[in-house]
C-alpha positions in Angstrom: 134.4 89.5 63.4 131.3 91.5 64.5 131.9 94.8 66.2 130.9 95.2 69.9 127.6 96.8 69.0 126.2 93.3 68.6 125.8 93.5 72.3 123.5 96.6 72.3 120.4 94.7 73.0 121.6 92.8 75.7 122.2 93.7 79.6 125.8 93.6 80.1 126.9 93.2 83.9 129.5 95.9 84.5 130.8 97.2 87.3 129.2 95.5 90.0 130.7 92.3 88.8 134.3 93.7 89.4 133.7 93.1 93.3 134.2 89.3 92.7 137.4 89.5 90.8 139.2 88.9 93.7 137.3 85.8 94.4 138.1 84.6 90.7 141.8 85.1 91.0 142.1 83.4 94.5 143.1 80.2 93.1 146.2 80.2 90.9 146.6 77.4 88.5 147.7 77.1 84.7 145.1 77.2 82.3 145.3 75.3 79.0 143.0 75.0 75.9 141.7 71.5 74.8 144.8 70.8 72.9 147.1 71.6 75.5 147.9 75.5 74.5 148.2 77.8 77.3 145.3 80.5 77.8 144.4 83.5 80.1 142.5 82.8 83.2 138.9 84.1 83.0 138.1 87.0 85.1 135.5 89.6 85.2 137.5 92.1 83.2 138.3 90.0 80.5 134.7 88.5 79.6 131.4 90.0 78.8 128.2 88.5 80.4 125.3 88.8 78.2 121.8 88.5 79.5 119.1 87.6 76.7 121.7 88.1 73.7 120.3 89.4 70.3 119.7 87.5 67.4 123.2 88.1 65.7 125.1 86.6 68.9 122.7 83.7 68.9 123.5 83.2 65.3 127.0 82.8 66.1 126.3 80.4 68.9 124.2 78.2 66.4 127.4 78.4 63.7 129.4 76.7 66.6 128.5 74.5 69.3 124.6 75.1 68.7 124.6 73.0 65.5 126.3 70.3 67.2 123.6 69.5 69.4 121.4 66.6 68.2 118.5 67.4 70.1 118.1 71.1 69.6 117.3 73.6 67.3 117.7 77.3 66.9 114.0 77.8 66.9 113.8 76.4 70.7 115.2 79.6 72.1 112.4 81.6 70.3 109.9 78.9 71.8 111.2 79.1 75.4 111.0 83.1 75.0 107.3 83.0 73.8 106.3 80.6 76.4 107.8 81.9 79.6 108.3 85.6 78.6 109.7 87.5 81.7 110.4 84.0 83.4 113.0 82.9 80.9 116.5 84.3 80.6 119.4 83.0 78.4 123.0 83.9 79.3 126.0 83.9 77.4 129.6 84.4 78.3 132.2 85.7 75.8 135.6 86.9 75.7 135.3 90.7 75.9 134.7 92.5 72.9 134.2 89.2 71.0 131.3 87.4 69.6 132.7 84.0 70.5 130.5 82.3 73.0 132.4 80.1 75.6 129.6 79.5 78.2 125.9 79.2 78.3 123.1 78.9 80.8 119.5 79.6 80.8 117.0 79.5 83.4 113.0 79.2 83.8 110.9 80.2 86.6 107.9 77.7 87.3 105.3 79.2 89.6 102.7 76.8 91.2 99.2 76.6 90.0 96.6 77.7 92.7 96.0 74.3 94.0 99.6 73.3 94.5 100.7 75.1 98.1 104.3 75.4 97.0 106.7 78.2 96.2 108.2 79.0 92.7 111.2 76.9 91.5 113.8 78.2 89.2 115.0 75.6 86.8 118.5 76.3 85.4 119.6 74.2 82.2 121.4 74.6 78.9 124.7 74.5 80.7 127.9 74.5 78.4 131.4 75.5 78.5 133.6 75.6 75.5 136.1 72.8 75.6 139.1 75.3 75.4 137.6 77.1 78.6 137.0 74.2 80.8 138.8 74.7 84.1 138.1 76.1 87.6 138.0 79.5 86.6 135.0 78.7 84.4 133.1 76.9 87.0 133.6 80.0 89.4 132.3 82.2 86.5 129.4 80.0 85.8 128.6 79.9 89.9 128.8 83.5 89.7 126.3 84.0 86.7 124.0 81.3 88.3 123.9 82.5 91.9 123.7 86.4 90.7 121.4 85.7 87.8 118.7 88.3 87.0 114.9 87.9 87.3 115.4 85.5 90.2 112.0 84.8 92.0 113.1 82.1 94.6 115.7 80.5 96.5 114.5 77.2 95.2 117.0 76.3 92.3 116.6 73.2 90.5 119.1 71.5 87.9 120.1 68.2 86.2 123.4 67.7 87.3 125.8 65.4 85.4 127.7 62.8 87.5 131.0 64.7 86.7 129.7 67.9 87.9 128.2 66.8 91.1 131.1 68.2 93.2 130.7 71.7 91.4 126.9 71.5 92.5 128.0 70.6 96.1 130.1 73.8 96.1 127.3 76.0 94.9 124.4 74.5 97.1 126.3 73.0 100.0 125.1 69.5 99.7 124.6 66.7 96.8 121.2 65.7 97.8 119.0 64.6 94.7 115.3 63.7 93.9 115.7 61.3 91.1 118.3 59.6 88.8 117.8 60.1 85.2 118.7 57.8 82.4 118.9 57.7 78.5 118.7 55.0 76.0 119.5 55.4 72.2 118.4 52.9 69.7 119.1 52.8 66.1 116.2 52.9 63.7 116.8 49.3 62.6 116.2 48.4 66.4 113.0 49.5 66.4 109.5 47.8 65.5 105.9 48.2 65.6 104.5 45.4 67.7 101.4 43.6 66.0 99.6 42.0 69.0 99.7 45.0 71.4 96.6 45.5 73.2 95.1 48.9 72.8 91.3 48.3 73.5 89.4 51.1 75.0 92.2 53.5 74.4 91.4 56.3 71.7 94.4 58.5 70.2 93.8 62.0 68.6 96.3 64.3 67.3 97.3 67.0 69.8 96.3 69.8 67.4 92.8 68.4 67.0 92.1 68.4 71.0 91.1 71.3 73.3 94.0 73.2 75.0 92.5 72.6 78.3 92.4 68.6 77.8 96.2 68.9 77.4 97.2 71.4 80.1 94.8 69.9 82.8 96.6 66.4 82.4 100.1 67.9 82.6 99.3 69.9 85.8 98.2 66.5 87.4 102.0 65.3 86.8 103.6 68.8 87.4 101.4 71.2 89.1 103.3 74.3 88.0 102.3 77.0 85.2 103.8 76.0 81.9 100.7 75.6 79.8 102.1 77.5 76.6 105.0 75.3 76.7 103.5 72.0 77.0 100.9 73.0 74.0 103.8 74.2 71.9 105.7 71.1 72.4 103.1 68.8 71.7 102.1 70.7 68.5 105.4 71.3 66.7 105.3 70.9 63.3 108.3 68.3 63.2 106.6 66.6 65.9 104.0 63.9 66.3 101.9 64.9 69.5 99.1 62.6 70.7 96.5 62.7 73.3 94.9 59.4 74.5 91.3 59.3 75.8 89.3 56.4 77.4 85.8 55.5 76.5 84.2 58.1 78.4 86.3 61.1 77.1 88.6 61.3 79.8 92.3 62.2 79.1 94.5 59.3 80.2 98.0 60.3 78.6 99.8 62.3 75.9 103.2 62.2 74.3 105.4 63.1 71.3 108.3 62.5 69.2 110.0 65.4 68.0 112.5 64.9 64.9 115.2 67.2 64.9 117.3 68.4 61.9 120.1 66.0 63.1 117.8 63.2 62.6 117.6 62.6 66.2 114.1 61.3 67.3 113.5 62.5 70.6 110.5 60.8 72.8 109.7 63.6 75.1 107.3 63.5 77.2 105.1 60.5 77.4 102.8 60.7 80.4 100.1 58.2 80.9 97.9 56.6 83.6 99.5 53.3 83.1 101.8 51.4 81.0 99.3 50.1 78.4 98.3 53.5 77.7 101.8 54.8 77.2 102.5 52.0 74.9 99.3 52.7 72.9 100.5 56.3 72.5 104.1 55.4 71.5 102.7 52.6 68.9 100.4 55.4 67.3 103.4 57.5 66.9 105.8 55.0 65.7 103.4 53.8 63.0 103.7 57.3 61.4 107.6 57.5 61.5 109.2 55.7 58.6 111.9 53.6 60.2 113.7 52.8 56.9 114.4 56.5 56.3 118.1 57.1 55.9 117.6 60.6 57.1 116.7 59.3 60.4 119.4 58.9 63.1 118.3 57.2 65.9 115.7 57.1 68.8 116.6 59.1 72.0 114.4 58.1 75.1 115.0 59.4 78.6 113.3 58.4 81.9 114.1 58.6 85.7 114.3 55.9 88.1 111.0 56.8 90.1 108.9 56.7 86.8 106.2 53.7 86.8 107.4 50.8 84.7 110.8 52.5 84.4 112.1 51.4 81.0 110.4 48.4 80.8 107.3 49.6 78.9 109.4 50.1 75.9 110.4 46.4 75.4 107.5 45.7 72.7 109.1 48.2 70.5 112.8 47.1 70.3 114.4 44.2 68.8 117.4 44.0 71.2 117.5 44.0 75.0 116.6 47.3 76.9 119.6 49.3 77.7 120.2 52.5 79.5 122.9 54.8 80.8 123.0 57.2 83.6 122.6 60.8 82.7 122.0 63.3 85.3 120.8 63.8 88.9 117.8 66.1 89.6 119.5 68.5 92.3 118.0 71.1 94.2 119.1 73.8 97.0 116.1 73.8 99.4 113.2 71.3 98.2 112.1 69.3 95.1 109.1 70.4 93.1 106.1 68.3 93.5 106.2 65.7 91.0 103.6 62.9 90.4 106.1 60.2 89.1 103.2 57.4 88.5 102.2 59.0 85.4 105.7 60.2 84.0 106.9 57.4 81.9 109.4 59.7 79.8 110.1 63.2 81.5 110.0 66.6 79.4 113.2 67.9 77.6 115.8 67.5 80.3 117.5 71.0 79.8 114.1 72.9 80.5 112.3 70.9 83.4 112.7 68.8 86.4 110.2 65.8 84.9 
């Protein structure tokens, strides 16, 4: 076990948190681990809340739950920090004096670009609770962390809430309103194919690494008019990804997308933005032609979209040998109002733990 000094570079919420201890003790119940053994109730006195944990604690997280996430890699945390700087915070909760991570959440502040007359939004994601600590005490602890988060710049909170957590969200926000429903599809590698008769006339695809930054950023802001330029550029140019940008015959950007292959073998299509279905298909076809579908190291394709996206999931039918399938994943929930979103161009959203679309 690491000594307590691994928290030395973190901001630990101390005495001011004790004022809510009485609230956390308000509900008396029996708390059990995943295998049915009794455990202590979580209170402010027996946990450490670590804001922006240091590298040692992140390593400990990766040795546990972190390595179990199929669509995530350790370098993603560094990417979020670099791209959003002071607008990003990661929070871990651990039993006091321990390096065991039992809760996680992060938040990103999205500020509107000058042409968008909106307030900033804070997107909370990366929420997880250790199976041994799931219970009403953990949910109250998570609620406190979210409501009393540092670096808060707005009252407009946005999250992707899973169906099983909608009641918890109602307790936090006072309502269960949502903007869109998110779905997810998984396809095995042998269920994928590259269509031979797809019409891509007049569509020209380039690697994201070979195009001007402004071409990508400008198009992204047509869909989501908030500042995330460093993030979209980094995501489309990841070394383990296949970022593409589509142009028309006049040199105008008409779409972009990427597939990122994670160490788990998960092939995540995210995002895919385009002016219409034919362009979205042209981008994905160009990507798919570069991925060896018979590579045994590849696990499956992971595709997310939302109910308001143009063409929904139908656009992918030429690329799968089976009927299209999807399952409900989450709801885009908000406290005051939704961010401005141009759904007409959003065929597949950004990674769901980091952004509204």
